[in-house]
N, C-alpha and C positions, 0 to 999 in steps of 0.2 A: 507664885505670889501669895503671901499669907492672906487667909480669909477668902480665897477664890476657889470655887469648886466647879467641876464640869468643864466646859469648853467654850471658846468663843463661837457664838452661834453663826455669825457671818462667815467665819473661816470654815466651819463645818459645811455650810451650804455651798461655799465656793469649792471646797474639795469634792463634795458630792457632784457638783456640776462638771468638774474636770474628769472625774471617774466615769460619769455617764457619757461624756463626749468621747473618751477613749474606748468605751464599750462599743459605741457606734462605729468608731474607726476600725476596731477589730472586726466587727461584723462586715463592714464594707470591704476590708482587706480579704476576708475569707471568700466573699462573693466574687470579687474581681479575680483572685487567684484561681478559683474554681472555673470561671469562664475561660481564662487563659489556658489552663491545663486541658480542659475538655476540647478546646478548639485548636490546639497546637497541631501542626502537620507532622505528627509523629506516630508511627505504627510499629508493630512488632511486639515481641515478648516483653522487652524492657519497658515499653510504653504502657502495656497492660498492667505490669507489676507496679509501676510508678503510680498510675491512676488508681489502682486498687488500694495502695498504701495511703494515698491522699484521702480517699473517701472513707477508709476504715479507721485511720489513726490521726492524721494531721488536721483534716477539716473538723472532726468532732472536738479536737483539742482547742482549736481556735474558737469554736462555738462555746465551749465550756468556759474559756477565759473571758469571753465577752459577757456571758451570763453572770459570771462571778463578779466582774467589775460593776455591772448594773445592779446586782444584788447588794453589793457593798455601798453603792451610791444611794440606793433606796434606804438602806439601814442608817447611813449618815444623815439623810434628810429626816427620817423619823426621829433620830436622836435630837436633831436641831429643833424640830417641832415640839418635842416633849419638853426640852429644856426651856424653849421660848414660852410654852404654855405654863410651866411651873413658875417661871419668873414673873409672868403676868399675873398669875393667881396670887403670888406672894405680895403684889403691890395693890391688889384690889380688895375691897371690903364689901360684903353683902351679896356678891354674885359669883362665888367660887364654883358653883355648879352650872353656870350659864355657858352654853356653847353657841358659837357663831361661825358659820361657814365662810363668812365674809367679814373679818374683823374691821371695825371702823378705822377710818383714816385713809386719805388718798396718798399716792406715791409723792414723795417730796420732789422738789425741782432738781434738775441736774446740777444747777449752780445754786447753792444756798443763798447767794446774794441777789438772785434774780427771781422775781415773782412769776408765778404761773400766768399763762395767757388765757383769757376768756375764750370759750368756743360758743359763739352766739347762735341763736336760732335753732330751727329744726334741721339738723345736719343730715337727716335721713332723706331729705328732698334734694340732695345734691345731684344735678343731672349728669355729672361726670363720675359718679360713684364707681361705675364698673370699668372705667378707663384706666389702664396701667399708666398712661401718660400723666395722670393726675396724682401720682404718688411721688412725693419728694422726701426721701429719708433724711432725717436730721443727723444729730450727733450720737444717737444711740445705735449700738451695733445689733440692730434687730431686722436686718435684711431678710432673715429666715421667716420672721413673723409677717412682714409686709409683703414678701413674695408669695407666701402661702395664702394670706387673706386676700391679696390682690388677685391671685389666680382664681380663687373661688368666686370673688365678686365679678370678675370678667365673665366666667362661665354662667353665673346666674343672670347677668345682664343679657347675654346672648340668647338665653332661653326665656327672657322676659319675666324672670322671677325675682330680680334683685329688690325691687320696691317692696314686694310682699315679704321677702326675707328680712329686710332691715326693719320693717314695721313690726314684725313679730319678735325680733331679737334686740331691739333698742326701744326702751320705753322712757319718754321724758317725764321728769318730775318738775312741775311748775310750768308757767306760761308767762314769759319765756322760760325755758328749762334752766334750773339751777343745778340739777343733777341728772344723770342718766342711769338707768338700770339696764345693764347689758347681759344678755344670756350667753354664757360660754358653756363649755362642756368639759367634764372631767370623767374619764373612763366611759364616755358615751352618755353620761347623765347630765342634764341641764343644771347649771349653777348660776344664780343671779348675782351679779357683781354691781354694786352701786358706787359711782364715782361722781365727783364734781364735774360740771360742764366747763372743764379747764384742760389745758395742755401745757406741758413743760416747755419752757423756752429751749429750743434745740431738738424738739420732738418732730414727728412727721407733719408735713404740711401738704396742701394742695398745690396745683400748678400756679395759682395766683399768690402763693406765699402765705395764705391764710389757713388756720386750723380747719379741719373738715371731719367727716365721720370717722376716718381712720385715726384721728387724734384721740377720739373717745375710745375706740377699740384698743389702741395702744395703751392708753391709761388703764383700761379695765384689765388688760392682760398683765400689766405690771402689778396692779393691785392683787390680782388673783394668784400670781406666781410667787408672791412673797412680800409685796408691798413697797417695792422699790423699782425704779427704772433699771437699776443694775441687774434685776432678776430676769430681764428680757434681753440682756446683752449677750448674744450667742445662743444658738439653738439650731433646730432642723425644721424645714418647712412642713414635713408630715405632721409634726406636733402642732404647728399653727393651724393646719387644715382640720385636724381633729378638734382643736380648741374652738374653732369657729363653727364647725358643722355637726360634731358629735359622731361623724362617720369614721370608720377605720380607714386610715390612709396608708398607702404603700410607699416604701423607700427602696428603690432599686438602684443598682449600679449603672454602669454605662449601658444605654439602650440605643438601638438603631433609630434613625429618624422615622422610619416606617412604623416602628412600634410606638413612638411618641405620637405620630399622626393618628394611629388607631385609637389611642387613649383620648385624644381630642375629639375624634369623630364619635366616640362612645359617650360624649358628654362629661368627660372628666376634667377637673381642674389640674393643671400640670405646672410645676416649677422645676428648675434644675439648679444644681450647685457646681461651682467651679472647683478645680482641684485645690487641695489644701496646700499650705506652705509650712515649712518647718518652723514651729513657733512655740513649742511647749516642752513638757518634761520628757516625752518619749521620742525626742529627735533621733536617738540612736537606733530606734526600732522602726519608727514610721517615717519614711523618707519618700513621699510621693513627688512627682515632678511638679514644678511650678507651671503656671499657664504659659502658653507659647506666644500669645499675642499681647502687645503692650497696651491695647485698648480694652483688655478684659481684666476685671477685678478678681484677684485670687481670693479663695476662701469666702465666696460670696454667692448669694442666691438671686436668681433671675426668674421672671415670669415668662412662661412660654405663650407667645401670642398666636403663632401660626406655624405650620409646616406647609411649604408650598414649592412649586417649581419656578425657578427664576428665568430670566430672559435667555440664559445660556443653556436651558434645559436641565439644569442641576437641581436636585432637591435641596432645599435650605430650610433652616429653622430660624424663626424670627423671635428674638428675646427682648424683653423690656427690663432695664435696670431700675430697681427701686430708687436710685438716686435721681431719676427723672430723665426726660428726653435729652437734656443737655449733658448728661453724665456728670463728670467731675474730675478733679485732679487727685492723684495719689502718688506720693513720693516723686513729685515732679513730672509725672506722666499723665496725659489726658486719657480718661476712661470713657468709653462710649456709653450713651444712654440707651441706644437701640443697636442690637447686633443682628446681622443676617449672615449665618454661618453655613458652609457646606458640611456634609457628613464628616469629612476628615478634619475640618477646622473645629467642628463641635467636639469630636472625640479627643482632640489634642488638648482641649481646655476644660471639659466638663466630665465629671465622674459620678454624679448622683442625679437621680430623677425622683421627684416626689409627686404623688398623684392621689386624688380622691374622687369618688363618685359623688356628684351633687344631686340630691333628690329635690 
């Protein structure tokens, strides 16, 4: 196009997000294959040679590819940020040297023809703030964010620390609040993000259908990650946990229920992710199984509520769907809001565990 230089910033960021997602998939694939190879009932010389080759050649290669994909994703994001900054400076006068970690402007509504919804009052005083049943995901694909934040809130509530946490991480501006200053974290360092006391129509709501404290957190995350609700459409719960707490979060592959139970007993917030489905550019390479139960949402994050022994003496994991206790419908099938799965059922449907220690 004559007169156009550089690249489309939105397309650069979308490409960076796709490359980062595939980097995570490559890392998960390496982890899962390693677990299968090490636990396979295979002995003898050929087994030793195969495992040696895997550890010395194939596993490092997958790790290298994953790292390169993430490196390129980071480079694309930097290029987009630099071009965005250059374009902004070209349209401003008198403030070319001014830097702002939180550029002004709230995320626009999902539907340009629909106005944002007011979030009234002091949302920190929500008595159900730590209850996963009070999370009702809207039209944004941010189950990763809501499951991560919801699991942290649940853990803080159980330890009697949630009120204190929200008081120190959400600061109202005005009485009643017209804005909120939310403390998020980037690389473990606090970042204050200011947003209007509003929520997009189609954003997260509470059990009563009204905006709540999560609506503000969702808006702040969208503002912080790029300034659009599209910027939180897709991700991983370990990133949400780090964004909320500033603590380093773990992303594991398939774990036993006993290992998940140990994490909960240790005071960690835990969420899990269902197996992915073929839906993007690398279908020829990445072909994991779909979920085996019709009431489970594929490519979706859930909050781990509990690991317990049921009436039949089996250990089960209890999961909360960010869609809410009633669940919802996907492709004509009803998806459950709460799941209670045995070890085998869990492993047939879930392949990722996200956790963080909550101080």
